[in-house]
KOLVOZA-122036 format. One record per atom (N, C-alpha, C, O, CB): atom name; residue in one letter; residue number from 1; x, y, z. Coordinates in steps of 0.1 Angstrom, whole numbers, plus 2048, in hexadecimal, padded with zeros to 3 digits. Atoms other than C-alpha are relative to their C-alpha. Last residue first. Glycine has a CB too. Layout:
// KOLVOZA-122036
+------+------+-----+-----+-----+-----+
| site | code | pos |   u |   v |   w |
+------+------+-----+-----+-----+-----+
|   CA |    A | NUM |   X |   Y |   Z |
...
+------+------+-----+-----+-----+-----+
// end
This chain:
// KOLVOZA-122036
+------+------+-----+-----+-----+-----+
| site | code | pos |   u |   v |   w |
+------+------+-----+-----+-----+-----+
|    N |    S |  91 | 803 | 7FF | 7F4 |
|   CA |    S |  91 | B5E | 7DB | CFE |
|    C |    S |  91 | 7FE | 7F2 | 80B |
|    O |    S |  91 | 7FC | 7F3 | 817 |
|   CB |    S |  91 | 7F5 | 808 | 7FF |
|    N |    V |  90 | 7F3 | 7F6 | 7FB |
|   CA |    V |  90 | B6D | 7DA | CDB |
|    C |    V |  90 | 7F9 | 802 | 813 |
|    O |    V |  90 | 802 | 808 | 81A |
|   CB |    V |  90 | 800 | 814 | 7F3 |
|    N |    L |  89 | 7F3 | 805 | 800 |
|   CA |    L |  89 | B55 | 7C0 | CD1 |
|    C |    L |  89 | 80B | 803 | 803 |
|    O |    L |  89 | 815 | 7FC | 804 |
|   CB |    L |  89 | 802 | 7FE | 7F8 |
|    N |    T |  88 | 801 | 80E | 7F6 |
|   CA |    T |  88 | B36 | 7CB | CE1 |
|    C |    T |  88 | 80A | 7F8 | 7FC |
|    O |    T |  88 | 80D | 7F0 | 804 |
|   CB |    T |  88 | 7F2 | 7F6 | 7FE |
|    N |    K |  87 | 801 | 7FC | 7F3 |
|   CA |    K |  87 | B3D | 7ED | CCD |
|    C |    K |  87 | 7FE | 7F4 | 80C |
|    O |    K |  87 | 803 | 7F6 | 816 |
|   CB |    K |  87 | 7F5 | 80A | 800 |
|    N |    L |  86 | 7EA | 7FC | 801 |
|   CA |    L |  86 | B48 | 7DB | CAC |
|    C |    L |  86 | 7FF | 807 | 810 |
|    O |    L |  86 | 809 | 806 | 818 |
|   CB |    L |  86 | 809 | 812 | 7ED |
|    N |    A |  85 | 7F3 | 810 | 7FD |
|   CA |    A |  85 | B24 | 7C9 | CB3 |
|    C |    A |  85 | 80C | 807 | 7FF |
|    O |    A |  85 | 816 | 802 | 806 |
|   CB |    A |  85 | 800 | 7F2 | 7F1 |
|    N |    N |  84 | 800 | 803 | 7F0 |
|   CA |    N |  84 | B16 | 7EF | CBA |
|    C |    N |  84 | 802 | 7EF | 7FF |
|    O |    N |  84 | 806 | 7E9 | 809 |
|   CB |    N |  84 | 7EF | 805 | 80A |
|    N |    V |  83 | 7FA | 7F2 | 7F6 |
|   CA |    V |  83 | B20 | 800 | C99 |
|    C |    V |  83 | 803 | 7F7 | 80F |
|    O |    V |  83 | 80D | 7F6 | 816 |
|   CB |    V |  83 | 7F0 | 80F | 803 |
|    N |    V |  82 | 7ED | 805 | 7FE |
|   CA |    V |  82 | B18 | 7DF | C85 |
|    C |    V |  82 | 807 | 80A | 80A |
|    O |    V |  82 | 810 | 807 | 811 |
|   CB |    V |  82 | 80B | 801 | 7EF |
|    N |    P |  81 | 800 | 80E | 7F6 |
|   CA |    P |  81 | AF0 | 7E1 | C8E |
|    C |    P |  81 | 813 | 7FF | 804 |
|    O |    P |  81 | 81A | 7FD | 80E |
|   CB |    P |  81 | 7FA | 7EF | 7F3 |
|    N |    A |  80 | 7FB | 802 | 7F3 |
|   CA |    A |  80 | AF4 | 808 | C8A |
|    C |    A |  80 | 802 | 7F3 | 803 |
|    O |    A |  80 | 809 | 7F0 | 80C |
|   CB |    A |  80 | 7F8 | 805 | 80B |
|    N |    T |  79 | 810 | 7FD | 7FE |
|   CA |    T |  79 | AFD | 810 | C67 |
|    C |    T |  79 | 7FC | 7FB | 80D |
|    O |    T |  79 | 805 | 7F3 | 811 |
|   CB |    T |  79 | 7F5 | 7FA | 7F5 |
|    N |    F |  78 | 806 | 7F1 | 7F4 |
|   CA |    F |  78 | B22 | 81C | C62 |
|    C |    F |  78 | 7F2 | 7FD | 804 |
|    O |    F |  78 | 7EC | 807 | 809 |
|   CB |    F |  78 | 7FF | 812 | 7F7 |
|    N |    L |  77 | 7F4 | 7FF | 7F1 |
|   CA |    L |  77 | B34 | 7F7 | C57 |
|    C |    L |  77 | 7F7 | 811 | 80A |
|    O |    L |  77 | 7F6 | 815 | 815 |
|   CB |    L |  77 | 81A | 806 | 7F8 |
|    N |    A |  76 | 806 | 808 | 7F7 |
|   CA |    A |  76 | B16 | 7F3 | C3D |
|    C |    A |  76 | 809 | 800 | 80A |
|    O |    A |  76 | 804 | 7FC | 814 |
|   CB |    A |  76 | 7FC | 7F2 | 7FC |
|    N |    I |  75 | 80F | 800 | 7FF |
|   CA |    I |  75 | B1E | 80F | C25 |
|    C |    I |  75 | 7FA | 7F8 | 810 |
|    O |    I |  75 | 7F3 | 7FE | 819 |
|   CB |    I |  75 | 7F9 | 7F6 | 7F1 |
|    N |    L |  74 | 7FD | 7F3 | 7F8 |
|   CA |    L |  74 | B41 | 803 | C26 |
|    C |    L |  74 | 7F7 | 80C | 804 |
|    O |    L |  74 | 7FB | 814 | 80C |
|   CB |    L |  74 | 808 | 806 | 7FA |
|    N |    V |  73 | 7FB | 806 | 7F1 |
|   CA |    V |  73 | B38 | 7E2 | C1D |
|    C |    V |  73 | 804 | 80B | 806 |
|    O |    V |  73 | 806 | 80A | 813 |
|   CB |    V |  73 | 80D | 7F4 | 800 |
|    N |    A |  72 | 80C | 803 | 7F9 |
|   CA |    A |  72 | B23 | 7F0 | C02 |
|    C |    A |  72 | 802 | 7FB | 80F |
|    O |    A |  72 | 7FA | 7FA | 818 |
|   CB |    A |  72 | 7F7 | 7F6 | 7F7 |
|    N |    Y |  71 | 809 | 7F4 | 7FA |
|   CA |    Y |  71 | B3D | 805 | BF5 |
|    C |    Y |  71 | 7F4 | 7FD | 809 |
|    O |    Y |  71 | 7EE | 804 | 810 |
|   CB |    Y |  71 | 7FA | 809 | 7F4 |
|    N |    L |  70 | 7FC | 7FC | 7F6 |
|   CA |    L |  70 | B54 | 7E4 | BF0 |
|    C |    L |  70 | 7FA | 812 | 80A |
|    O |    L |  70 | 7FC | 817 | 815 |
|   CB |    L |  70 | 80D | 7FF | 7FA |
|    N |    A |  69 | 7FF | 809 | 7F3 |
|   CA |    A |  69 | B3A | 7D3 | BE1 |
|    C |    A |  69 | 807 | 808 | 809 |
|    O |    A |  69 | 802 | 80C | 813 |
|   CB |    A |  69 | 807 | 7F1 | 7FE |
|    N |    F |  68 | 808 | 7FC | 7FC |
|   CA |    F |  68 | B39 | 7F4 | BC6 |
|    C |    F |  68 | 800 | 7F4 | 811 |
|    O |    F |  68 | 7FF | 7F9 | 81C |
|   CB |    F |  68 | 7F5 | 802 | 7F5 |
|    N |    S |  67 | 801 | 7F3 | 7F8 |
|   CA |    S |  67 | B5B | 7F4 | BC4 |
|    C |    S |  67 | 7F2 | 800 | 7FE |
|    O |    S |  67 | 7F1 | 80B | 7F9 |
|   CB |    S |  67 | 808 | 80F | 7FA |
|    N |    G |  66 | 7F2 | 7FE | 7F7 |
|   CA |    G |  66 | B64 | 7CF | BBA |
|    C |    G |  66 | 7F7 | 80D | 807 |
|    O |    G |  66 | 7F0 | 80B | 811 |
|   CB |    G |  66 | 812 | 805 | 7F7 |
|    N |    V |  65 | 804 | 808 | 7F4 |
|   CA |    V |  65 | B41 | 7CB | BA3 |
|    C |    V |  65 | 807 | 800 | 80C |
|    O |    V |  65 | 801 | 7FE | 816 |
|   CB |    V |  65 | 7FF | 7F3 | 7FD |
|    N |    A |  64 | 80A | 7F9 | 800 |
|   CA |    A |  64 | B4E | 7EC | B8A |
|    C |    A |  64 | 7FB | 7F7 | 810 |
|    O |    A |  64 | 7FB | 7FC | 81B |
|   CB |    A |  64 | 7F5 | 801 | 7F0 |
|    N |    E |  63 | 7FE | 7F7 | 7FB |
|   CA |    E |  63 | B73 | 7DD | B8E |
|    C |    E |  63 | 7F2 | 80A | 806 |
|    O |    E |  63 | 7F2 | 811 | 810 |
|   CB |    E |  63 | 809 | 805 | 7F6 |
|    N |    S |  62 | 7FA | 804 | 7F4 |
|   CA |    S |  62 | B66 | 7BC | B83 |
|    C |    S |  62 | 802 | 80E | 809 |
|    O |    S |  62 | 7FA | 810 | 813 |
|   CB |    S |  62 | 80E | 7F8 | 7FC |
|    N |    L |  61 | 80C | 802 | 7F4 |
|   CA |    L |  61 | B53 | 7CB | B6B |
|    C |    L |  61 | 803 | 7F7 | 80A |
|    O |    L |  61 | 7FA | 7F1 | 810 |
|   CB |    L |  61 | 7F3 | 7FA | 7FA |
|    N |    Y |  60 | 802 | 810 | 802 |
|   CA |    Y |  60 | B71 | 7DB | B59 |
|    C |    Y |  60 | 7F2 | 801 | 80C |
|    O |    Y |  60 | 7EF | 809 | 815 |
|   CB |    Y |  60 | 813 | 7F3 | 805 |
|    N |    L |  59 | 7FF | 805 | 7F3 |
|   CA |    L |  59 | B6F | 802 | B53 |
|    C |    L |  59 | 7F8 | 7F2 | 7FE |
|    O |    L |  59 | 7EE | 7EE | 7F8 |
|   CB |    L |  59 | 7FB | 80B | 80B |
|    N |    R |  58 | 7F4 | 806 | 7FA |
|   CA |    R |  58 | B7B | 808 | B31 |
|    C |    R |  58 | 804 | 7FD | 810 |
|    O |    R |  58 | 80E | 7FA | 815 |
|   CB |    R |  58 | 80A | 807 | 7FC |
|    N |    S |  57 | 7FF | 811 | 801 |
|   CA |    S |  57 | B5A | 809 | B23 |
|    C |    S |  57 | 80E | 7FC | 803 |
|    O |    S |  57 | 812 | 7F1 | 802 |
|   CB |    S |  57 | 7FD | 7FA | 7EF |
|    N |    Y |  56 | 7F0 | 801 | 801 |
|   CA |    Y |  56 | B53 | 82D | B38 |
|    C |    Y |  56 | 7FE | 7F1 | 7F9 |
|    O |    Y |  56 | 7F5 | 7EA | 7FD |
|   CB |    Y |  56 | 80A | 802 | 811 |
|    N |    K |  55 | 800 | 7F8 | 809 |
|   CA |    K |  55 | B2B | 837 | B33 |
|    C |    K |  55 | 814 | 7FC | 7FF |
|    O |    K |  55 | 81B | 800 | 7F5 |
|   CB |    K |  55 | 7F8 | 811 | 804 |
|    N |    Q |  54 | 807 | 7FF | 80B |
|   CA |    Q |  54 | B1B | 818 | B3F |
|    C |    Q |  54 | 807 | 809 | 7F5 |
|    O |    Q |  54 | 806 | 808 | 7E9 |
|   CB |    Q |  54 | 7F4 | 803 | 804 |
|    N |    K |  53 | 801 | 80C | 80A |
|   CA |    K |  53 | B31 | 810 | B59 |
|    C |    K |  53 | 7FC | 7FF | 7F1 |
|    O |    K |  53 | 801 | 7F9 | 7E8 |
|   CB |    K |  53 | 7F8 | 7F8 | 804 |
|    N |    L |  52 | 7F2 | 801 | 7FF |
|   CA |    L |  52 | B33 | 832 | B69 |
|    C |    L |  52 | 803 | 7F4 | 7F9 |
|    O |    L |  52 | 80C | 7F6 | 7F1 |
|   CB |    L |  52 | 804 | 7FF | 80D |
|    N |    S |  51 | 801 | 7F9 | 809 |
|   CA |    S |  51 | B0D | 832 | B67 |
|    C |    S |  51 | 80F | 804 | 7F9 |
|    O |    S |  51 | 811 | 808 | 7ED |
|   CB |    S |  51 | 7F7 | 80B | 805 |
|    N |    T |  50 | 801 | 805 | 80A |
|   CA |    T |  50 | B0F | 810 | B7B |
|    C |    T |  50 | 7FB | 80D | 7F2 |
|    O |    T |  50 | 7F6 | 809 | 7E7 |
|   CB |    T |  50 | 7F6 | 7F4 | 804 |
|    N |    I |  49 | 7F8 | 806 | 80C |
|   CA |    I |  49 | B28 | 820 | B91 |
|    C |    I |  49 | 7F9 | 7F7 | 7F6 |
|    O |    I |  49 | 800 | 7F2 | 7EE |
|   CB |    I |  49 | 80A | 7F8 | 806 |
|    N |    I |  48 | 7F8 | 7FB | 808 |
|   CA |    I |  48 | B10 | 83B | B97 |
|    C |    I |  48 | 809 | 7F7 | 7FF |
|    O |    I |  48 | 80E | 7FA | 7F5 |
|   CB |    I |  48 | 803 | 80C | 803 |
|    N |    L |  47 | 802 | 7F9 | 80B |
|   CA |    L |  47 | AEF | 82B | B9C |
|    C |    L |  47 | 80D | 803 | 7F9 |
|    O |    L |  47 | 80F | 7FF | 7ED |
|   CB |    L |  47 | 7F9 | 80C | 803 |
|    N |    G |  46 | 802 | 80C | 80E |
|   CA |    G |  46 | AFE | 80F | BB5 |
|    C |    G |  46 | 7FF | 809 | 7F6 |
|    O |    G |  46 | 808 | 809 | 7EE |
|   CB |    G |  46 | 7F2 | 7F4 | 800 |
|    N |    G |  45 | 7F5 | 804 | 808 |
|   CA |    G |  45 | B07 | 831 | BC7 |
|    C |    G |  45 | 805 | 7F6 | 7F6 |
|    O |    G |  45 | 80D | 7F6 | 7ED |
|   CB |    G |  45 | 805 | 7FF | 805 |
|    N |    I |  44 | 7FE | 7FC | 809 |
|   CA |    I |  44 | AE7 | 83C | BC9 |
|    C |    I |  44 | 811 | 7FF | 7F9 |
|    O |    I |  44 | 815 | 802 | 7EE |
|   CB |    I |  44 | 7FB | 809 | 803 |
|    N |    I |  43 | 805 | 803 | 810 |
|   CA |    I |  43 | AD9 | 81C | BD5 |
|    C |    I |  43 | 806 | 810 | 7F9 |
|    O |    I |  43 | 802 | 810 | 7ED |
|   CB |    I |  43 | 7EB | 7FC | 7FE |
|    N |    L |  42 | 7FC | 807 | 806 |
|   CA |    L |  42 | AF4 | 81C | BF2 |
|    C |    L |  42 | 7F4 | 7FE | 7EC |
|    O |    L |  42 | 7F7 | 7FB | 7E1 |
|   CB |    L |  42 | 800 | 7F3 | 80C |
|    N |    C |  41 | 7F5 | 7FB | 801 |
|   CA |    C |  41 | AEF | 83F | BFD |
|    C |    C |  41 | 807 | 7F0 | 7F8 |
|    O |    C |  41 | 810 | 7F1 | 7F0 |
|   CB |    C |  41 | 807 | 806 | 810 |
|    N |    G |  40 | 804 | 7F8 | 80E |
|   CA |    G |  40 | AC8 | 83A | BFE |
|    C |    G |  40 | 810 | 802 | 7FC |
|    O |    G |  40 | 810 | 806 | 7F0 |
|   CB |    G |  40 | 7F7 | 811 | 802 |
|    N |    L |  39 | 805 | 809 | 80E |
|   CA |    L |  39 | ACA | 81B | C12 |
|    C |    L |  39 | 805 | 809 | 7F2 |
|    O |    L |  39 | 809 | 806 | 7E6 |
|   CB |    L |  39 | 7EC | 7FD | 800 |
|    N |    H |  38 | 7F8 | 80B | 800 |
|   CA |    H |  38 | AE1 | 82A | C2B |
|    C |    H |  38 | 7FC | 7F8 | 7F2 |
|    O |    H |  38 | 803 | 7F3 | 7E9 |
|   CB |    H |  38 | 7FD | 7F6 | 80E |
|    N |    F |  37 | 7F7 | 7F6 | 806 |
|   CA |    F |  37 | ACA | 848 | C2C |
|    C |    F |  37 | 80C | 7F8 | 7FA |
|    O |    F |  37 | 812 | 7FD | 7F0 |
|   CB |    F |  37 | 806 | 80B | 80C |
|    N |    W |  36 | 802 | 7F7 | 80E |
|   CA |    W |  36 | AB0 | 832 | C35 |
|    C |    W |  36 | 809 | 806 | 7F6 |
|    O |    W |  36 | 809 | 804 | 7E9 |
|   CB |    W |  36 | 7F9 | 80B | 802 |
|    N |    P |  35 | 7F7 | 7F5 | 801 |
|   CA |    P |  35 | AC4 | 81B | C55 |
|    C |    P |  35 | 7F9 | 808 | 7F0 |
|    O |    P |  35 | 800 | 807 | 7E6 |
|   CB |    P |  35 | 813 | 7FA | 7FE |
|    N |    F |  34 | 7FC | 801 | 80F |
|   CA |    F |  34 | AA0 | 80A | C5D |
|    C |    F |  34 | 808 | 80A | 7FF |
|    O |    F |  34 | 804 | 815 | 802 |
|   CB |    F |  34 | 7F4 | 800 | 7F5 |
|    N |    S |  33 | 7F2 | 7FA | 804 |
|   CA |    S |  33 | A9A | 812 | C83 |
|    C |    S |  33 | 807 | 7FF | 7F6 |
|    O |    S |  33 | 813 | 804 | 7F6 |
|   CB |    S |  33 | 807 | 7FD | 806 |
|    N |    G |  32 | 807 | 7F2 | 7FC |
|   CA |    G |  32 | A73 | 80B | C89 |
|    C |    G |  32 | 80D | 806 | 7FD |
|    O |    G |  32 | 80C | 811 | 7F9 |
|   CB |    G |  32 | 7F9 | 803 | 811 |
|    N |    A |  31 | 804 | 7F7 | 809 |
|   CA |    A |  31 | A77 | 7EF | C6E |
|    C |    A |  31 | 7FD | 80D | 805 |
|    O |    A |  31 | 7F6 | 816 | 7FF |
|   CB |    A |  31 | 7F7 | 7FB | 7F9 |
|    N |    G |  30 | 80C | 802 | 803 |
|   CA |    G |  30 | A90 | 7D5 | C7E |
|    C |    G |  30 | 7FA | 810 | 7FD |
|    O |    G |  30 | 802 | 81A | 7FD |
|   CB |    G |  30 | 7F9 | 7F8 | 80C |
|    N |    S |  29 | 805 | 7F4 | 7F9 |
|   CA |    S |  29 | AB1 | 7DE | C85 |
|    C |    S |  29 | 7F2 | 7FF | 806 |
|    O |    S |  29 | 7ED | 802 | 811 |
|   CB |    S |  29 | 800 | 80C | 7F6 |
|    N |    A |  28 | 7F5 | 7FD | 7F7 |
|   CA |    A |  28 | AC6 | 7BA | C78 |
|    C |    A |  28 | 7F2 | 80F | 80D |
|    O |    A |  28 | 7EE | 80D | 818 |
|   CB |    A |  28 | 813 | 809 | 7F3 |
|    N |    V |  27 | 803 | 80C | 7F6 |
|   CA |    V |  27 | AA4 | 7A9 | C67 |
|    C |    V |  27 | 80A | 803 | 80D |
|    O |    V |  27 | 809 | 7FE | 818 |
|   CB |    V |  27 | 804 | 7F0 | 7F8 |
|    N |    Y |  26 | 80D | 801 | 7FC |
|   CA |    Y |  26 | A9F | 7CE | C55 |
|    C |    Y |  26 | 803 | 7FA | 808 |
|    O |    Y |  26 | 804 | 801 | 813 |
|   CB |    Y |  26 | 7F7 | 7FB | 7F8 |
|    N |    E |  25 | 804 | 7F2 | 7F5 |
|   CA |    E |  25 | AC5 | 7D4 | C51 |
|    C |    E |  25 | 7F0 | 7FE | 809 |
|    O |    E |  25 | 7EF | 7FF | 815 |
|   CB |    E |  25 | 7FE | 810 | 7F3 |
|    N |    A |  24 | 7F7 | 803 | 7F0 |
|   CA |    A |  24 | ACD | 7B1 | C42 |
|    C |    A |  24 | 7FE | 80B | 809 |
|    O |    A |  24 | 7FF | 809 | 816 |
|   CB |    A |  24 | 811 | 7FE | 7FF |
|    N |    Y |  23 | 803 | 80F | 7F9 |
|   CA |    Y |  23 | AAF | 7B3 | C28 |
|    C |    Y |  23 | 805 | 800 | 811 |
|    O |    Y |  23 | 7FF | 800 | 81C |
|   CB |    Y |  23 | 80C | 7F2 | 7F7 |
|    N |    G |  22 | 810 | 7FD | 7FA |
|   CA |    G |  22 | AB7 | 7D7 | C1D |
|    C |    G |  22 | 7FD | 7F4 | 80B |
|    O |    G |  22 | 7FD | 7F4 | 818 |
|   CB |    G |  22 | 7F2 | 800 | 7F1 |
|    N |    F |  21 | 800 | 7F0 | 7F0 |
|   CA |    F |  21 | AD9 | 7CF | C1B |
|    C |    F |  21 | 7F5 | 804 | 802 |
|    O |    F |  21 | 7F3 | 806 | 80E |
|   CB |    F |  21 | 807 | 811 | 7FF |
|    N |    S |  20 | 800 | 806 | 7F3 |
|   CA |    S |  20 | ACE | 7AF | C06 |
|    C |    S |  20 | 806 | 808 | 80A |
|    O |    S |  20 | 807 | 806 | 816 |
|   CB |    S |  20 | 806 | 7F2 | 800 |
|    N |    A |  19 | 80B | 809 | 7FC |
|   CA |    A |  19 | ABB | 7C1 | BED |
|    C |    A |  19 | 806 | 7F9 | 812 |
|    O |    A |  19 | 801 | 7F9 | 81D |
|   CB |    A |  19 | 7FF | 7F1 | 7F1 |
|    N |    T |  18 | 80B | 7F4 | 7FC |
|   CA |    T |  18 | AD8 | 7DF | BE9 |
|    C |    T |  18 | 7F1 | 7FA | 805 |
|    O |    T |  18 | 7E9 | 800 | 80C |
|   CB |    T |  18 | 7FE | 80B | 7F0 |
|    N |    T |  17 | 7F8 | 7FA | 7FA |
|   CA |    T |  17 | AF0 | 7C0 | BDD |
|    C |    T |  17 | 7FA | 80B | 80A |
|    O |    T |  17 | 7FD | 809 | 816 |
|   CB |    T |  17 | 808 | 805 | 7F7 |
|    N |    L |  16 | 7FC | 80C | 7F6 |
|   CA |    L |  16 | AD7 | 7AF | BC8 |
|    C |    L |  16 | 804 | 806 | 80F |
|    O |    L |  16 | 7FC | 807 | 818 |
|   CB |    L |  16 | 80D | 7F7 | 7F9 |
|    N |    V |  15 | 80D | 804 | 7FE |
|   CA |    V |  15 | ACF | 7D0 | BB4 |
|    C |    V |  15 | 7FE | 7F7 | 80E |
|    O |    V |  15 | 7F9 | 7FA | 818 |
|   CB |    V |  15 | 7FC | 7F9 | 7F3 |
|    N |    V |  14 | 802 | 7F8 | 7FC |
|   CA |    V |  14 | AF5 | 7D6 | BB2 |
|    C |    V |  14 | 7F0 | 801 | 807 |
|    O |    V |  14 | 7EF | 806 | 812 |
|   CB |    V |  14 | 803 | 808 | 7F7 |
|    N |    F |  13 | 7FB | 801 | 7F7 |
|   CA |    F |  13 | AFA | 7B7 | BA2 |
|    C |    F |  13 | 7FD | 80B | 80F |
|    O |    F |  13 | 7FA | 807 | 81B |
|   CB |    F |  13 | 80C | 7FF | 7FA |
|    N |    A |  12 | 809 | 806 | 7F7 |
|   CA |    A |  12 | ADE | 7BD | B8D |
|    C |    A |  12 | 806 | 7F8 | 80F |
|    O |    A |  12 | 7FF | 7F3 | 818 |
|   CB |    A |  12 | 7F8 | 7F5 | 7F7 |
|    N |    A |  11 | 808 | 7FB | 7F9 |
|   CA |    A |  11 | AEA | 7DD | B7F |
|    C |    A |  11 | 7F8 | 7F2 | 809 |
|    O |    A |  11 | 7EE | 7F3 | 811 |
|   CB |    A |  11 | 7F9 | 80A | 7F6 |
|    N |    L |  10 | 7F7 | 7F6 | 7F5 |
|   CA |    L |  10 | B11 | 7CF | B7D |
|    C |    L |  10 | 7EE | 804 | 805 |
|    O |    L |  10 | 7EC | 803 | 811 |
|   CB |    L |  10 | 80E | 812 | 7F6 |
|    N |    I |   9 | 7FA | 80E | 7F4 |
|   CA |    I |   9 | B00 | 7B0 | B68 |
|    C |    I |   9 | 804 | 809 | 80E |
|    O |    I |   9 | 803 | 805 | 81A |
|   CB |    I |   9 | 813 | 7F7 | 7F9 |
|    N |    L |   8 | 809 | 809 | 7F7 |
|   CA |    L |   8 | AF0 | 7C6 | B53 |
|    C |    L |   8 | 801 | 7FB | 80C |
|    O |    L |   8 | 7FB | 7F9 | 817 |
|   CB |    L |   8 | 7FE | 7F7 | 7FA |
|    N |    T |   7 | 802 | 7FD | 7F6 |
|   CA |    T |   7 | B0D | 7DE | B50 |
|    C |    T |   7 | 7EE | 7FD | 804 |
|    O |    T |   7 | 7E6 | 803 | 80B |
|   CB |    T |   7 | 807 | 80D | 800 |
|    N |    Q |   6 | 7FC | 7FC | 7F6 |
|   CA |    Q |   6 | B1D | 7C3 | B41 |
|    C |    Q |   6 | 7FB | 80B | 80B |
|    O |    Q |   6 | 7FE | 80A | 817 |
|   CB |    Q |   6 | 80A | 802 | 7FC |
|    N |    F |   5 | 800 | 808 | 7F7 |
|   CA |    F |   5 | B06 | 7BA | B27 |
|    C |    F |   5 | 802 | 800 | 810 |
|    O |    F |   5 | 7FA | 7FE | 819 |
|   CB |    F |   5 | 806 | 7FB | 7FC |
|    N |    I |   4 | 80C | 7FE | 7FA |
|   CA |    I |   4 | B02 | 7DD | B1D |
|    C |    I |   4 | 7FF | 7F0 | 80A |
|    O |    I |   4 | 7FB | 7EF | 816 |
|   CB |    I |   4 | 7F3 | 803 | 7F3 |
|    N |    R |   3 | 7FD | 7F4 | 7F4 |
|   CA |    R |   3 | B29 | 7DD | B1A |
|    C |    R |   3 | 7F2 | 803 | 803 |
|    O |    R |   3 | 7F1 | 80C | 80B |
|   CB |    R |   3 | 80A | 810 | 7FA |
|    N |    K |   2 | 7FA | 805 | 7F4 |
|   CA |    K |   2 | B27 | 7BF | B06 |
|    C |    K |   2 | 802 | 80B | 80B |
|    O |    K |   2 | 807 | 809 | 815 |
|   CB |    K |   2 | 80D | 7FA | 7FD |
|    N |    M |   1 | 80E | 809 | 7F6 |
|   CA |    M |   1 | B0C | 7C8 | AEF |
|    C |    M |   1 | 809 | 7FA | 80C |
|    O |    M |   1 | 804 | 7F5 | 816 |
|   CB |    M |   1 | 7F8 | 7EF | 7F6 |
+------+------+-----+-----+-----+-----+
// end
């Protein structure tokens, strides 16, 4: 029961993080240049981490949440608005 509850918490975190990523990218870049590939990679990564948490009981909830959070930050770093912001910051 504990493993199912922790998997549900992880799934909720993945859904909320993915939704906030989608909203932030929509606001930052608009509907015309939405990064669908990045959103797809984020969804697939969330599914993989959630399935690993369900399969392996020794994987802690904090490890799974932390790894997905770092993965989401990595995906967000390579979107166009962040790259443009970094270009203007450097130059």
